[in-house]
Steps between C-alpha positions, in 0.01 A plus 500: 500500500144627544380841388426775750203715397437843646196718446451877544872561473631853442812581300699811594809647334626772732204730572308381192218249520520273187205279605253662259732450204587134570302181451751222558821446697729197537801449724728202428772416750764238420833389646774331308682237708846434356623141509821447704542126468860375503637195321492277810137564591235237431204750515468846352560790738361853468571833674216580746469868405506562128469806285155649549304657214176700520291587193217755520251538218216753503240531223301817466331761287660781303388856577621768259398803709786739582444474876465120491719247672655398164671837467626478858632142461665593169708762687614233748594255221688766306708585809 
């Protein structure tokens, strides 16, 4: 599958703009298709809609200021 490239993308988490603290983002979407072949089939058979999985990865910069986004995100992760 080909890559989709986007430019001038903004990243928001609630009311917070994370775009200035981020430099790379990747979204990987996969779907597992379970095999349902029985013993009498000649060819393999798969379910049409499998289990979907989405992985989001964002790289960014650390900001140690008390009012920075890191302190705000830490509260969300702790909850």
